[in-house]
N, C-alpha and C positions, 0 to 999 in steps of 0.2 A: 630085789630092788628094781629090777627091770620091769617086773609086773606092776609096781607102784607107779612107774613112769608112764606105762601104758594107760593106767586108770586115770591119771591126771591129764594126759593128753586127750583121752576120750571125753573127759568131763568138760573140756573147753569146746567140744564140737557141738554144733547146733544145726539142725536141718532148717533151711530157709526155703519157703515155698516160692515157686517161680511165679512172678506177677507180670511179666512182660514189660517191665519198666514202669508200671503204674504203682501208685501207692495203694496198698490194700484198703478197702473201705472199712471203717470202724464197725464194730458189732452194733447192731441196732439197739438203741436204748428203749426200754419199755416206755410206753406213753404214761405220763403221770396220771394218776387217778384223781379226779376232781373230788373235793370234799363234798359230803352230802349237803344239799342246799338247806339253809336255815328255814325253819317253818315260817310261813307268812303269817304275821300277827293279824288278828281280826281287826277290821277298821274300828277305831275308837275316836271319841272326841276328848282327847287328853287336854289338860290345861294349856299345853303349848301348841296344839294343833291349830288353833284359831290364828296364830301369828303367821302361819305360812299357807293357810287355806285360801282358796280364791275368794275374792270379794263377791258378794251376792250381786247379780246383775240388776242394774237400775241406776237411777240418778236422783239427786236431791233437788227439791224445789223449796222456795221460801215465799211467804206472803204475809204482809202486815195488814191487819184488819182493825177496825175500831174495837178497842178493848182486848185484843189478842194478836198474837203472831203465831204462825204455823210453819213448820218445816216438815216436809214429807219425803219419804224415800220409797221408790219402787220402780218397776218396769213401766208402769202406767200411772200418770197423775190421777187418773179416775179411780184406781184401786191400789193405793199405796200399801206397802208391807208395814211400814213404821211411820207414825205421825207423832211429832213433838209439838205440843201446844202450850203456849204461855197464856194463862188467864191473868191479865194485868191487875184486875181488881183484888184478887185473892193472893197474888204473888205465888201462884202454884204452877208448876210445870207437869203436864201429863204426857205420858208416853203410851201410845196405843199400838199394840201388835196385832195385826189382822190374822185371823185363822188360829189364834191360840186359845185353847180351851182350859189351860192350866192357870191357876192363880199365882204361880211362882215363876220367876225368871232369874237366870244368872247372867250377869254382864261381866265380860272380861275386857279390861283396858290395860294399857301399858303401866298404869299406876297400881292396879290390883283387881281383885274380884269383888263384885257387889252381888248380894242376894236380895232381890226386891220382891215384894208381893203386891198384888192388886186385885181387882175384881173383873170377872168375865162379864161381857155384855154382848148382846146380839149386834151384828154389824153385817149388813148386805147379805143376808141369808146364811151367815156363818157366825162364829163367835170371835170376840176380840178380847184381849187382855188390856185393861187400862190401869196404869200405875200412875199415881199422883204423888209428887214430891214437892216440898217447899223449894222455892228458887234458891235458897241459901244452902241447899244440900251439896256438900263437896263432891258427891258422886256425879253430879251433873258436870262439874269441872273435869272430873276424870274422863268422862265421855268426850267432852269438847276438846281436851288437850291430849288425848291418847295418841300415840305415835302411829298414825296412818290408818288405824282400823279399830273397831269395837265389835266384839262378838256378843250377840244377844241369843241366849239359849233358854227358851221356854222349857220347863220340865215336861219331858215326854214329847216335845215338839221339834220342829225343824229349826236348826241353827241359822241365824242370819248374820253375815259378816258385813258390817257397814263401813264404807270409807268415811274417814273423819274429814269433814269440810266445815267451812265457816258457819253454815246454816245452824248447826247444833249450838254453837256459842252465841249466835245472834238471838235465838229463842231464849236462852238462859239469861242473857244480859237484858233483854227486853223486860223480863220479869223482875230483875233486880233494880232497874232504874225507875 
């Protein structure tokens, strides 16, 4: 029995290192390993990207002439990127996209997506796509009343993000009245 008391007494003993009154520093924790970075997706022009992409640099201009009205957008009024023209006699609205060689274009508005086609024509040493629509086409309203912007995406060409301003609606309404 005396031996069992000695074992119990020794079991309660513990060696405490001398720290000089300081708290011992905790054992260093291993640095967390960062998860592997996600692969960067290739840039794409998804159906939603146009809503957050920067607006194409330029400004709108409007001019009312005899028999027609014209709204143009671009960095220079001399060489606009986009021209909307109302031919009052035929009640037709044409949209000209400078530098486009494709006869097809996709327009994205807050109302939906439009796929329009037209004819390519020479314009100032390059080609342009001219799309003609009746003034009653609801797609023109989709453009005029889109929330803040419209994306014009020629097949195989450079996307143009237009700010929506009153000039678009003015041209359309000129052809309807």
